[in-house]
Chimera marker file (.cmm) of the C-alpha trace (Angstrom):
<marker_set name="trace">
<marker id="1" x="4.293" y="-32.454" z="-25.725" r="1" g="1" b="0" radius="0.5"/>
<marker id="2" x="1.310" y="-33.863" z="-23.905" r="1" g="1" b="0" radius="0.5"/>
<marker id="3" x="2.906" y="-33.027" z="-20.543" r="1" g="1" b="0" radius="0.5"/>
<marker id="4" x="3.356" y="-29.376" z="-21.546" r="1" g="1" b="0" radius="0.5"/>
<marker id="5" x="-0.331" y="-29.081" z="-22.469" r="1" g="1" b="0" radius="0.5"/>
<marker id="6" x="-1.302" y="-30.694" z="-19.153" r="1" g="1" b="0" radius="0.5"/>
<marker id="7" x="0.919" y="-28.289" z="-17.182" r="1" g="1" b="0" radius="0.5"/>
<marker id="8" x="-0.446" y="-25.295" z="-19.098" r="1" g="1" b="0" radius="0.5"/>
<marker id="9" x="-4.011" y="-26.453" z="-18.410" r="1" g="1" b="0" radius="0.5"/>
<marker id="10" x="-3.247" y="-26.810" z="-14.707" r="1" g="1" b="0" radius="0.5"/>
<marker id="11" x="-1.737" y="-23.301" z="-14.594" r="1" g="1" b="0" radius="0.5"/>
<marker id="12" x="-4.869" y="-21.857" z="-16.182" r="1" g="1" b="0" radius="0.5"/>
<marker id="13" x="-7.044" y="-23.640" z="-13.605" r="1" g="1" b="0" radius="0.5"/>
<marker id="14" x="-4.960" y="-22.169" z="-10.774" r="1" g="1" b="0" radius="0.5"/>
<marker id="15" x="-5.273" y="-18.659" z="-12.268" r="1" g="1" b="0" radius="0.5"/>
<marker id="16" x="-9.058" y="-19.027" z="-12.466" r="1" g="1" b="0" radius="0.5"/>
<marker id="17" x="-9.202" y="-20.197" z="-8.850" r="1" g="1" b="0" radius="0.5"/>
<marker id="18" x="-7.102" y="-17.238" z="-7.699" r="1" g="1" b="0" radius="0.5"/>
<marker id="19" x="-9.423" y="-14.806" z="-9.485" r="1" g="1" b="0" radius="0.5"/>
<marker id="20" x="-12.454" y="-16.399" z="-7.845" r="1" g="1" b="0" radius="0.5"/>
<marker id="21" x="-10.865" y="-16.324" z="-4.390" r="1" g="1" b="0" radius="0.5"/>
<marker id="22" x="-9.829" y="-12.692" z="-4.815" r="1" g="1" b="0" radius="0.5"/>
<marker id="23" x="-13.471" y="-11.635" z="-4.704" r="1" g="1" b="0" radius="0.5"/>
<marker id="24" x="-13.547" y="-10.227" z="-1.233" r="1" g="1" b="0" radius="0.5"/>
<marker id="25" x="-16.257" y="-8.235" z="0.553" r="1" g="1" b="0" radius="0.5"/>
<marker id="26" x="-18.343" y="-7.677" z="-2.609" r="1" g="1" b="0" radius="0.5"/>
<marker id="27" x="-15.401" y="-5.923" z="-4.304" r="1" g="1" b="0" radius="0.5"/>
<marker id="28" x="-12.872" y="-7.345" z="-6.719" r="1" g="1" b="0" radius="0.5"/>
<marker id="29" x="-9.398" y="-6.950" z="-5.364" r="1" g="1" b="0" radius="0.5"/>
<marker id="30" x="-6.531" y="-7.183" z="-7.848" r="1" g="1" b="0" radius="0.5"/>
<marker id="31" x="-3.733" y="-9.680" z="-7.567" r="1" g="1" b="0" radius="0.5"/>
<marker id="32" x="-1.689" y="-6.974" z="-5.809" r="1" g="1" b="0" radius="0.5"/>
<marker id="33" x="-4.004" y="-7.427" z="-2.867" r="1" g="1" b="0" radius="0.5"/>
<marker id="34" x="-3.957" y="-11.212" z="-2.854" r="1" g="1" b="0" radius="0.5"/>
<marker id="35" x="-1.999" y="-10.843" z="0.396" r="1" g="1" b="0" radius="0.5"/>
<marker id="36" x="-5.439" y="-10.150" z="1.846" r="1" g="1" b="0" radius="0.5"/>
<marker id="37" x="-6.475" y="-13.746" z="1.157" r="1" g="1" b="0" radius="0.5"/>
<marker id="38" x="-4.752" y="-14.766" z="4.356" r="1" g="1" b="0" radius="0.5"/>
<marker id="39" x="-6.165" y="-11.783" z="6.213" r="1" g="1" b="0" radius="0.5"/>
<marker id="40" x="-9.504" y="-11.221" z="7.833" r="1" g="1" b="0" radius="0.5"/>
<marker id="41" x="-10.872" y="-7.890" z="6.735" r="1" g="1" b="0" radius="0.5"/>
<marker id="42" x="-13.286" y="-6.025" z="8.938" r="1" g="1" b="0" radius="0.5"/>
<marker id="43" x="-14.382" y="-2.991" z="6.971" r="1" g="1" b="0" radius="0.5"/>
<marker id="44" x="-16.235" y="-1.498" z="9.930" r="1" g="1" b="0" radius="0.5"/>
<marker id="45" x="-13.127" y="-0.602" z="11.908" r="1" g="1" b="0" radius="0.5"/>
<marker id="46" x="-10.666" y="-0.561" z="8.983" r="1" g="1" b="0" radius="0.5"/>
<marker id="47" x="-8.185" y="-2.878" z="10.698" r="1" g="1" b="0" radius="0.5"/>
<marker id="48" x="-6.641" y="-5.743" z="8.769" r="1" g="1" b="0" radius="0.5"/>
<marker id="49" x="-5.764" y="-8.910" z="10.671" r="1" g="1" b="0" radius="0.5"/>
<marker id="50" x="-3.791" y="-11.879" z="9.410" r="1" g="1" b="0" radius="0.5"/>
<marker id="51" x="-5.086" y="-15.438" z="9.720" r="1" g="1" b="0" radius="0.5"/>
<marker id="52" x="-3.738" y="-15.657" z="13.278" r="1" g="1" b="0" radius="0.5"/>
<marker id="53" x="-5.687" y="-12.564" z="14.308" r="1" g="1" b="0" radius="0.5"/>
<marker id="54" x="-2.635" y="-10.305" z="14.550" r="1" g="1" b="0" radius="0.5"/>
<marker id="55" x="-3.116" y="-6.720" z="13.403" r="1" g="1" b="0" radius="0.5"/>
<marker id="56" x="-1.462" y="-5.371" z="10.272" r="1" g="1" b="0" radius="0.5"/>
<marker id="57" x="-1.337" y="-1.811" z="9.004" r="1" g="1" b="0" radius="0.5"/>
<marker id="58" x="-3.045" y="-1.228" z="5.680" r="1" g="1" b="0" radius="0.5"/>
<marker id="59" x="-0.035" y="-0.165" z="3.649" r="1" g="1" b="0" radius="0.5"/>
<marker id="60" x="-0.706" y="-0.373" z="-0.111" r="1" g="1" b="0" radius="0.5"/>
<marker id="61" x="1.259" y="-2.535" z="-2.581" r="1" g="1" b="0" radius="0.5"/>
<marker id="62" x="3.033" y="-4.624" z="0.049" r="1" g="1" b="0" radius="0.5"/>
<marker id="63" x="2.551" y="-6.539" z="3.260" r="1" g="1" b="0" radius="0.5"/>
<marker id="64" x="2.948" y="-4.902" z="6.650" r="1" g="1" b="0" radius="0.5"/>
<marker id="65" x="6.480" y="-5.327" z="8.004" r="1" g="1" b="0" radius="0.5"/>
<marker id="66" x="5.371" y="-5.019" z="11.647" r="1" g="1" b="0" radius="0.5"/>
<marker id="67" x="2.685" y="-7.722" z="11.813" r="1" g="1" b="0" radius="0.5"/>
<marker id="68" x="1.370" y="-8.269" z="15.320" r="1" g="1" b="0" radius="0.5"/>
<marker id="69" x="2.383" y="-4.881" z="16.707" r="1" g="1" b="0" radius="0.5"/>
<marker id="70" x="-0.305" y="-2.393" z="17.648" r="1" g="1" b="0" radius="0.5"/>
<marker id="71" x="-1.164" y="0.254" z="15.103" r="1" g="1" b="0" radius="0.5"/>
<marker id="72" x="0.294" y="3.693" z="15.853" r="1" g="1" b="0" radius="0.5"/>
<marker id="73" x="-2.083" y="6.011" z="17.707" r="1" g="1" b="0" radius="0.5"/>
<marker id="74" x="-0.424" y="9.412" z="17.189" r="1" g="1" b="0" radius="0.5"/>
<marker id="75" x="1.311" y="11.191" z="14.328" r="1" g="1" b="0" radius="0.5"/>
<marker id="76" x="4.583" y="11.041" z="16.264" r="1" g="1" b="0" radius="0.5"/>
<marker id="77" x="4.411" y="7.234" z="16.087" r="1" g="1" b="0" radius="0.5"/>
<marker id="78" x="2.875" y="6.670" z="12.639" r="1" g="1" b="0" radius="0.5"/>
<marker id="79" x="2.143" y="7.993" z="9.167" r="1" g="1" b="0" radius="0.5"/>
<marker id="80" x="-1.320" y="9.066" z="8.024" r="1" g="1" b="0" radius="0.5"/>
<marker id="81" x="-2.427" y="7.865" z="4.599" r="1" g="1" b="0" radius="0.5"/>
<marker id="82" x="-5.627" y="8.985" z="2.931" r="1" g="1" b="0" radius="0.5"/>
<marker id="83" x="-7.803" y="7.306" z="0.328" r="1" g="1" b="0" radius="0.5"/>
<marker id="84" x="-9.506" y="8.968" z="-2.621" r="1" g="1" b="0" radius="0.5"/>
<marker id="85" x="-12.674" y="7.113" z="-1.585" r="1" g="1" b="0" radius="0.5"/>
<marker id="86" x="-14.385" y="9.311" z="1.036" r="1" g="1" b="0" radius="0.5"/>
<marker id="87" x="-16.113" y="6.277" z="2.622" r="1" g="1" b="0" radius="0.5"/>
<marker id="88" x="-12.902" y="4.289" z="3.153" r="1" g="1" b="0" radius="0.5"/>
<marker id="89" x="-12.543" y="2.841" z="6.645" r="1" g="1" b="0" radius="0.5"/>
<marker id="90" x="-8.835" y="2.088" z="6.221" r="1" g="1" b="0" radius="0.5"/>
<marker id="91" x="-7.788" y="5.732" z="5.913" r="1" g="1" b="0" radius="0.5"/>
<marker id="92" x="-8.593" y="6.494" z="9.554" r="1" g="1" b="0" radius="0.5"/>
<marker id="93" x="-5.769" y="4.272" z="10.840" r="1" g="1" b="0" radius="0.5"/>
<marker id="94" x="-2.091" y="5.195" z="10.822" r="1" g="1" b="0" radius="0.5"/>
<marker id="95" x="0.608" y="2.965" z="9.359" r="1" g="1" b="0" radius="0.5"/>
<marker id="96" x="3.964" y="2.049" z="10.858" r="1" g="1" b="0" radius="0.5"/>
<marker id="97" x="6.895" y="4.311" z="9.890" r="1" g="1" b="0" radius="0.5"/>
<marker id="98" x="8.921" y="1.216" z="8.932" r="1" g="1" b="0" radius="0.5"/>
<marker id="99" x="6.173" y="0.100" z="6.545" r="1" g="1" b="0" radius="0.5"/>
<marker id="100" x="6.037" y="3.588" z="5.038" r="1" g="1" b="0" radius="0.5"/>
<marker id="101" x="9.822" y="3.624" z="4.486" r="1" g="1" b="0" radius="0.5"/>
<marker id="102" x="9.636" y="0.196" z="2.826" r="1" g="1" b="0" radius="0.5"/>
<marker id="103" x="6.779" y="1.415" z="0.633" r="1" g="1" b="0" radius="0.5"/>
<marker id="104" x="8.766" y="4.473" z="-0.464" r="1" g="1" b="0" radius="0.5"/>
<marker id="105" x="11.816" y="2.331" z="-1.239" r="1" g="1" b="0" radius="0.5"/>
<marker id="106" x="9.730" y="-0.096" z="-3.301" r="1" g="1" b="0" radius="0.5"/>
<marker id="107" x="8.065" y="2.734" z="-5.223" r="1" g="1" b="0" radius="0.5"/>
<marker id="108" x="11.425" y="4.389" z="-5.944" r="1" g="1" b="0" radius="0.5"/>
<marker id="109" x="12.716" y="1.040" z="-7.210" r="1" g="1" b="0" radius="0.5"/>
<marker id="110" x="9.740" y="0.786" z="-9.564" r="1" g="1" b="0" radius="0.5"/>
<marker id="111" x="10.311" y="4.294" z="-10.910" r="1" g="1" b="0" radius="0.5"/>
<marker id="112" x="14.003" y="3.703" z="-11.564" r="1" g="1" b="0" radius="0.5"/>
<marker id="113" x="13.509" y="0.207" z="-13.026" r="1" g="1" b="0" radius="0.5"/>
<marker id="114" x="10.825" y="1.367" z="-15.464" r="1" g="1" b="0" radius="0.5"/>
<marker id="115" x="13.044" y="4.151" z="-16.722" r="1" g="1" b="0" radius="0.5"/>
<marker id="116" x="10.717" y="7.001" z="-15.767" r="1" g="1" b="0" radius="0.5"/>
<marker id="117" x="13.500" y="8.642" z="-13.836" r="1" g="1" b="0" radius="0.5"/>
<marker id="118" x="16.071" y="8.539" z="-16.643" r="1" g="1" b="0" radius="0.5"/>
<marker id="119" x="13.922" y="10.348" z="-19.178" r="1" g="1" b="0" radius="0.5"/>
<marker id="120" x="13.558" y="13.426" z="-16.976" r="1" g="1" b="0" radius="0.5"/>
<marker id="121" x="16.090" y="16.201" z="-16.597" r="1" g="1" b="0" radius="0.5"/>
<marker id="122" x="18.142" y="16.508" z="-13.410" r="1" g="1" b="0" radius="0.5"/>
<marker id="123" x="15.788" y="19.138" z="-11.954" r="1" g="1" b="0" radius="0.5"/>
<marker id="124" x="12.644" y="17.103" z="-12.637" r="1" g="1" b="0" radius="0.5"/>
<marker id="125" x="13.822" y="13.685" z="-11.471" r="1" g="1" b="0" radius="0.5"/>
<marker id="126" x="11.552" y="11.968" z="-8.997" r="1" g="1" b="0" radius="0.5"/>
<marker id="127" x="13.093" y="11.937" z="-5.541" r="1" g="1" b="0" radius="0.5"/>
<marker id="128" x="11.582" y="10.754" z="-2.280" r="1" g="1" b="0" radius="0.5"/>
<marker id="129" x="10.378" y="14.299" z="-1.614" r="1" g="1" b="0" radius="0.5"/>
<marker id="130" x="8.685" y="14.495" z="-5.026" r="1" g="1" b="0" radius="0.5"/>
<marker id="131" x="7.348" y="10.939" z="-4.950" r="1" g="1" b="0" radius="0.5"/>
<marker id="132" x="4.083" y="12.081" z="-3.370" r="1" g="1" b="0" radius="0.5"/>
<marker id="133" x="3.615" y="15.000" z="-5.790" r="1" g="1" b="0" radius="0.5"/>
<marker id="134" x="1.420" y="14.967" z="-8.895" r="1" g="1" b="0" radius="0.5"/>
<marker id="135" x="4.078" y="13.514" z="-11.191" r="1" g="1" b="0" radius="0.5"/>
<marker id="136" x="5.054" y="10.704" z="-8.827" r="1" g="1" b="0" radius="0.5"/>
<marker id="137" x="1.444" y="9.754" z="-8.070" r="1" g="1" b="0" radius="0.5"/>
<marker id="138" x="0.559" y="9.772" z="-11.767" r="1" g="1" b="0" radius="0.5"/>
<marker id="139" x="3.359" y="7.289" z="-12.480" r="1" g="1" b="0" radius="0.5"/>
<marker id="140" x="2.526" y="5.009" z="-9.555" r="1" g="1" b="0" radius="0.5"/>
<marker id="141" x="-1.246" y="5.222" z="-9.185" r="1" g="1" b="0" radius="0.5"/>
<marker id="142" x="-1.922" y="1.574" z="-10.029" r="1" g="1" b="0" radius="0.5"/>
<marker id="143" x="0.561" y="0.495" z="-7.331" r="1" g="1" b="0" radius="0.5"/>
<marker id="144" x="-1.172" y="2.529" z="-4.624" r="1" g="1" b="0" radius="0.5"/>
<marker id="145" x="-4.626" y="0.947" z="-4.691" r="1" g="1" b="0" radius="0.5"/>
<marker id="146" x="-6.418" y="0.907" z="-1.378" r="1" g="1" b="0" radius="0.5"/>
<marker id="147" x="-7.687" y="-2.292" z="0.216" r="1" g="1" b="0" radius="0.5"/>
<marker id="148" x="-11.238" y="-0.894" z="0.100" r="1" g="1" b="0" radius="0.5"/>
<marker id="149" x="-11.114" y="-1.558" z="-3.645" r="1" g="1" b="0" radius="0.5"/>
<marker id="150" x="-12.519" y="1.846" z="-4.567" r="1" g="1" b="0" radius="0.5"/>
<marker id="151" x="-9.686" y="4.301" z="-4.158" r="1" g="1" b="0" radius="0.5"/>
<marker id="152" x="-6.014" y="5.139" z="-4.239" r="1" g="1" b="0" radius="0.5"/>
<marker id="153" x="-3.892" y="5.630" z="-1.128" r="1" g="1" b="0" radius="0.5"/>
<marker id="154" x="-1.716" y="8.713" z="-0.862" r="1" g="1" b="0" radius="0.5"/>
<marker id="155" x="0.262" y="10.304" z="1.926" r="1" g="1" b="0" radius="0.5"/>
<marker id="156" x="-1.817" y="12.870" z="3.813" r="1" g="1" b="0" radius="0.5"/>
<marker id="157" x="0.313" y="15.987" z="3.255" r="1" g="1" b="0" radius="0.5"/>
<marker id="158" x="-1.334" y="18.037" z="6.032" r="1" g="1" b="0" radius="0.5"/>
<marker id="159" x="-0.723" y="15.285" z="8.565" r="1" g="1" b="0" radius="0.5"/>
<marker id="160" x="2.821" y="14.829" z="7.177" r="1" g="1" b="0" radius="0.5"/>
<marker id="161" x="3.671" y="18.499" z="7.801" r="1" g="1" b="0" radius="0.5"/>
<marker id="162" x="2.145" y="18.309" z="11.275" r="1" g="1" b="0" radius="0.5"/>
<marker id="163" x="4.204" y="15.176" z="11.973" r="1" g="1" b="0" radius="0.5"/>
<marker id="164" x="7.410" y="16.864" z="10.786" r="1" g="1" b="0" radius="0.5"/>
<marker id="165" x="6.770" y="19.863" z="13.070" r="1" g="1" b="0" radius="0.5"/>
<marker id="166" x="6.010" y="17.541" z="15.986" r="1" g="1" b="0" radius="0.5"/>
<marker id="167" x="9.163" y="15.499" z="15.441" r="1" g="1" b="0" radius="0.5"/>
<marker id="168" x="11.282" y="18.644" z="14.982" r="1" g="1" b="0" radius="0.5"/>
<marker id="169" x="9.870" y="20.089" z="18.195" r="1" g="1" b="0" radius="0.5"/>
<marker id="170" x="10.527" y="16.781" z="19.992" r="1" g="1" b="0" radius="0.5"/>
<marker id="171" x="14.157" y="16.598" z="18.757" r="1" g="1" b="0" radius="0.5"/>
<marker id="172" x="14.970" y="20.251" z="19.500" r="1" g="1" b="0" radius="0.5"/>
<marker id="173" x="13.537" y="20.244" z="23.015" r="1" g="1" b="0" radius="0.5"/>
<link id1="1" id2="2" r="1" g="1" b="0" radius="0.2"/>
<link id1="2" id2="3" r="1" g="1" b="0" radius="0.2"/>
<link id1="3" id2="4" r="1" g="1" b="0" radius="0.2"/>
<link id1="4" id2="5" r="1" g="1" b="0" radius="0.2"/>
<link id1="5" id2="6" r="1" g="1" b="0" radius="0.2"/>
<link id1="6" id2="7" r="1" g="1" b="0" radius="0.2"/>
<link id1="7" id2="8" r="1" g="1" b="0" radius="0.2"/>
<link id1="8" id2="9" r="1" g="1" b="0" radius="0.2"/>
<link id1="9" id2="10" r="1" g="1" b="0" radius="0.2"/>
<link id1="10" id2="11" r="1" g="1" b="0" radius="0.2"/>
<link id1="11" id2="12" r="1" g="1" b="0" radius="0.2"/>
<link id1="12" id2="13" r="1" g="1" b="0" radius="0.2"/>
<link id1="13" id2="14" r="1" g="1" b="0" radius="0.2"/>
<link id1="14" id2="15" r="1" g="1" b="0" radius="0.2"/>
<link id1="15" id2="16" r="1" g="1" b="0" radius="0.2"/>
<link id1="16" id2="17" r="1" g="1" b="0" radius="0.2"/>
<link id1="17" id2="18" r="1" g="1" b="0" radius="0.2"/>
<link id1="18" id2="19" r="1" g="1" b="0" radius="0.2"/>
<link id1="19" id2="20" r="1" g="1" b="0" radius="0.2"/>
<link id1="20" id2="21" r="1" g="1" b="0" radius="0.2"/>
<link id1="21" id2="22" r="1" g="1" b="0" radius="0.2"/>
<link id1="22" id2="23" r="1" g="1" b="0" radius="0.2"/>
<link id1="23" id2="24" r="1" g="1" b="0" radius="0.2"/>
<link id1="24" id2="25" r="1" g="1" b="0" radius="0.2"/>
<link id1="25" id2="26" r="1" g="1" b="0" radius="0.2"/>
<link id1="26" id2="27" r="1" g="1" b="0" radius="0.2"/>
<link id1="27" id2="28" r="1" g="1" b="0" radius="0.2"/>
<link id1="28" id2="29" r="1" g="1" b="0" radius="0.2"/>
<link id1="29" id2="30" r="1" g="1" b="0" radius="0.2"/>
<link id1="30" id2="31" r="1" g="1" b="0" radius="0.2"/>
<link id1="31" id2="32" r="1" g="1" b="0" radius="0.2"/>
<link id1="32" id2="33" r="1" g="1" b="0" radius="0.2"/>
<link id1="33" id2="34" r="1" g="1" b="0" radius="0.2"/>
<link id1="34" id2="35" r="1" g="1" b="0" radius="0.2"/>
<link id1="35" id2="36" r="1" g="1" b="0" radius="0.2"/>
<link id1="36" id2="37" r="1" g="1" b="0" radius="0.2"/>
<link id1="37" id2="38" r="1" g="1" b="0" radius="0.2"/>
<link id1="38" id2="39" r="1" g="1" b="0" radius="0.2"/>
<link id1="39" id2="40" r="1" g="1" b="0" radius="0.2"/>
<link id1="40" id2="41" r="1" g="1" b="0" radius="0.2"/>
<link id1="41" id2="42" r="1" g="1" b="0" radius="0.2"/>
<link id1="42" id2="43" r="1" g="1" b="0" radius="0.2"/>
<link id1="43" id2="44" r="1" g="1" b="0" radius="0.2"/>
<link id1="44" id2="45" r="1" g="1" b="0" radius="0.2"/>
<link id1="45" id2="46" r="1" g="1" b="0" radius="0.2"/>
<link id1="46" id2="47" r="1" g="1" b="0" radius="0.2"/>
<link id1="47" id2="48" r="1" g="1" b="0" radius="0.2"/>
<link id1="48" id2="49" r="1" g="1" b="0" radius="0.2"/>
<link id1="49" id2="50" r="1" g="1" b="0" radius="0.2"/>
<link id1="50" id2="51" r="1" g="1" b="0" radius="0.2"/>
<link id1="51" id2="52" r="1" g="1" b="0" radius="0.2"/>
<link id1="52" id2="53" r="1" g="1" b="0" radius="0.2"/>
<link id1="53" id2="54" r="1" g="1" b="0" radius="0.2"/>
<link id1="54" id2="55" r="1" g="1" b="0" radius="0.2"/>
<link id1="55" id2="56" r="1" g="1" b="0" radius="0.2"/>
<link id1="56" id2="57" r="1" g="1" b="0" radius="0.2"/>
<link id1="57" id2="58" r="1" g="1" b="0" radius="0.2"/>
<link id1="58" id2="59" r="1" g="1" b="0" radius="0.2"/>
<link id1="59" id2="60" r="1" g="1" b="0" radius="0.2"/>
<link id1="60" id2="61" r="1" g="1" b="0" radius="0.2"/>
<link id1="61" id2="62" r="1" g="1" b="0" radius="0.2"/>
<link id1="62" id2="63" r="1" g="1" b="0" radius="0.2"/>
<link id1="63" id2="64" r="1" g="1" b="0" radius="0.2"/>
<link id1="64" id2="65" r="1" g="1" b="0" radius="0.2"/>
<link id1="65" id2="66" r="1" g="1" b="0" radius="0.2"/>
<link id1="66" id2="67" r="1" g="1" b="0" radius="0.2"/>
<link id1="67" id2="68" r="1" g="1" b="0" radius="0.2"/>
<link id1="68" id2="69" r="1" g="1" b="0" radius="0.2"/>
<link id1="69" id2="70" r="1" g="1" b="0" radius="0.2"/>
<link id1="70" id2="71" r="1" g="1" b="0" radius="0.2"/>
<link id1="71" id2="72" r="1" g="1" b="0" radius="0.2"/>
<link id1="72" id2="73" r="1" g="1" b="0" radius="0.2"/>
<link id1="73" id2="74" r="1" g="1" b="0" radius="0.2"/>
<link id1="74" id2="75" r="1" g="1" b="0" radius="0.2"/>
<link id1="75" id2="76" r="1" g="1" b="0" radius="0.2"/>
<link id1="76" id2="77" r="1" g="1" b="0" radius="0.2"/>
<link id1="77" id2="78" r="1" g="1" b="0" radius="0.2"/>
<link id1="78" id2="79" r="1" g="1" b="0" radius="0.2"/>
<link id1="79" id2="80" r="1" g="1" b="0" radius="0.2"/>
<link id1="80" id2="81" r="1" g="1" b="0" radius="0.2"/>
<link id1="81" id2="82" r="1" g="1" b="0" radius="0.2"/>
<link id1="82" id2="83" r="1" g="1" b="0" radius="0.2"/>
<link id1="83" id2="84" r="1" g="1" b="0" radius="0.2"/>
<link id1="84" id2="85" r="1" g="1" b="0" radius="0.2"/>
<link id1="85" id2="86" r="1" g="1" b="0" radius="0.2"/>
<link id1="86" id2="87" r="1" g="1" b="0" radius="0.2"/>
<link id1="87" id2="88" r="1" g="1" b="0" radius="0.2"/>
<link id1="88" id2="89" r="1" g="1" b="0" radius="0.2"/>
<link id1="89" id2="90" r="1" g="1" b="0" radius="0.2"/>
<link id1="90" id2="91" r="1" g="1" b="0" radius="0.2"/>
<link id1="91" id2="92" r="1" g="1" b="0" radius="0.2"/>
<link id1="92" id2="93" r="1" g="1" b="0" radius="0.2"/>
<link id1="93" id2="94" r="1" g="1" b="0" radius="0.2"/>
<link id1="94" id2="95" r="1" g="1" b="0" radius="0.2"/>
<link id1="95" id2="96" r="1" g="1" b="0" radius="0.2"/>
<link id1="96" id2="97" r="1" g="1" b="0" radius="0.2"/>
<link id1="97" id2="98" r="1" g="1" b="0" radius="0.2"/>
<link id1="98" id2="99" r="1" g="1" b="0" radius="0.2"/>
<link id1="99" id2="100" r="1" g="1" b="0" radius="0.2"/>
<link id1="100" id2="101" r="1" g="1" b="0" radius="0.2"/>
<link id1="101" id2="102" r="1" g="1" b="0" radius="0.2"/>
<link id1="102" id2="103" r="1" g="1" b="0" radius="0.2"/>
<link id1="103" id2="104" r="1" g="1" b="0" radius="0.2"/>
<link id1="104" id2="105" r="1" g="1" b="0" radius="0.2"/>
<link id1="105" id2="106" r="1" g="1" b="0" radius="0.2"/>
<link id1="106" id2="107" r="1" g="1" b="0" radius="0.2"/>
<link id1="107" id2="108" r="1" g="1" b="0" radius="0.2"/>
<link id1="108" id2="109" r="1" g="1" b="0" radius="0.2"/>
<link id1="109" id2="110" r="1" g="1" b="0" radius="0.2"/>
<link id1="110" id2="111" r="1" g="1" b="0" radius="0.2"/>
<link id1="111" id2="112" r="1" g="1" b="0" radius="0.2"/>
<link id1="112" id2="113" r="1" g="1" b="0" radius="0.2"/>
<link id1="113" id2="114" r="1" g="1" b="0" radius="0.2"/>
<link id1="114" id2="115" r="1" g="1" b="0" radius="0.2"/>
<link id1="115" id2="116" r="1" g="1" b="0" radius="0.2"/>
<link id1="116" id2="117" r="1" g="1" b="0" radius="0.2"/>
<link id1="117" id2="118" r="1" g="1" b="0" radius="0.2"/>
<link id1="118" id2="119" r="1" g="1" b="0" radius="0.2"/>
<link id1="119" id2="120" r="1" g="1" b="0" radius="0.2"/>
<link id1="120" id2="121" r="1" g="1" b="0" radius="0.2"/>
<link id1="121" id2="122" r="1" g="1" b="0" radius="0.2"/>
<link id1="122" id2="123" r="1" g="1" b="0" radius="0.2"/>
<link id1="123" id2="124" r="1" g="1" b="0" radius="0.2"/>
<link id1="124" id2="125" r="1" g="1" b="0" radius="0.2"/>
<link id1="125" id2="126" r="1" g="1" b="0" radius="0.2"/>
<link id1="126" id2="127" r="1" g="1" b="0" radius="0.2"/>
<link id1="127" id2="128" r="1" g="1" b="0" radius="0.2"/>
<link id1="128" id2="129" r="1" g="1" b="0" radius="0.2"/>
<link id1="129" id2="130" r="1" g="1" b="0" radius="0.2"/>
<link id1="130" id2="131" r="1" g="1" b="0" radius="0.2"/>
<link id1="131" id2="132" r="1" g="1" b="0" radius="0.2"/>
<link id1="132" id2="133" r="1" g="1" b="0" radius="0.2"/>
<link id1="133" id2="134" r="1" g="1" b="0" radius="0.2"/>
<link id1="134" id2="135" r="1" g="1" b="0" radius="0.2"/>
<link id1="135" id2="136" r="1" g="1" b="0" radius="0.2"/>
<link id1="136" id2="137" r="1" g="1" b="0" radius="0.2"/>
<link id1="137" id2="138" r="1" g="1" b="0" radius="0.2"/>
<link id1="138" id2="139" r="1" g="1" b="0" radius="0.2"/>
<link id1="139" id2="140" r="1" g="1" b="0" radius="0.2"/>
<link id1="140" id2="141" r="1" g="1" b="0" radius="0.2"/>
<link id1="141" id2="142" r="1" g="1" b="0" radius="0.2"/>
<link id1="142" id2="143" r="1" g="1" b="0" radius="0.2"/>
<link id1="143" id2="144" r="1" g="1" b="0" radius="0.2"/>
<link id1="144" id2="145" r="1" g="1" b="0" radius="0.2"/>
<link id1="145" id2="146" r="1" g="1" b="0" radius="0.2"/>
<link id1="146" id2="147" r="1" g="1" b="0" radius="0.2"/>
<link id1="147" id2="148" r="1" g="1" b="0" radius="0.2"/>
<link id1="148" id2="149" r="1" g="1" b="0" radius="0.2"/>
<link id1="149" id2="150" r="1" g="1" b="0" radius="0.2"/>
<link id1="150" id2="151" r="1" g="1" b="0" radius="0.2"/>
<link id1="151" id2="152" r="1" g="1" b="0" radius="0.2"/>
<link id1="152" id2="153" r="1" g="1" b="0" radius="0.2"/>
<link id1="153" id2="154" r="1" g="1" b="0" radius="0.2"/>
<link id1="154" id2="155" r="1" g="1" b="0" radius="0.2"/>
<link id1="155" id2="156" r="1" g="1" b="0" radius="0.2"/>
<link id1="156" id2="157" r="1" g="1" b="0" radius="0.2"/>
<link id1="157" id2="158" r="1" g="1" b="0" radius="0.2"/>
<link id1="158" id2="159" r="1" g="1" b="0" radius="0.2"/>
<link id1="159" id2="160" r="1" g="1" b="0" radius="0.2"/>
<link id1="160" id2="161" r="1" g="1" b="0" radius="0.2"/>
<link id1="161" id2="162" r="1" g="1" b="0" radius="0.2"/>
<link id1="162" id2="163" r="1" g="1" b="0" radius="0.2"/>
<link id1="163" id2="164" r="1" g="1" b="0" radius="0.2"/>
<link id1="164" id2="165" r="1" g="1" b="0" radius="0.2"/>
<link id1="165" id2="166" r="1" g="1" b="0" radius="0.2"/>
<link id1="166" id2="167" r="1" g="1" b="0" radius="0.2"/>
<link id1="167" id2="168" r="1" g="1" b="0" radius="0.2"/>
<link id1="168" id2="169" r="1" g="1" b="0" radius="0.2"/>
<link id1="169" id2="170" r="1" g="1" b="0" radius="0.2"/>
<link id1="170" id2="171" r="1" g="1" b="0" radius="0.2"/>
<link id1="171" id2="172" r="1" g="1" b="0" radius="0.2"/>
<link id1="172" id2="173" r="1" g="1" b="0" radius="0.2"/>
</marker_set>
């Protein structure tokens, strides 16, 4: 009995320490962003680097899958995300297409596991195309928090359409 109380006390101490460490750059970052503890954040250029100095794209909810590779420079090579915070420095950088695909898969898993998808009719079910619409964003807004701590990341629909046209043009010709 005494050991259980000791273990519980130790767990509470660890939780308090994690909350204190998660204070980063004058903004509280939720436990979702505790991956940033190992990263050096430079809010001036909006580039996240891991503890070894390798660049990472600022994909929300998960860690970059292409750590160490350069960030994409054009819409043909990357995906543009935007933040609801107009002063966000992270929104000006593109993310890797692989990271974006992983993000979409994780978000679809969340929707199906929480049962949101089952309660809707066949026509209204959330698909990958509708994930970035109003209904999908409303269901997933807490999972799409930006690293700036003040906004929510969403796919930039204008840049997405431009990317699709560019890729279609590249494939056809």
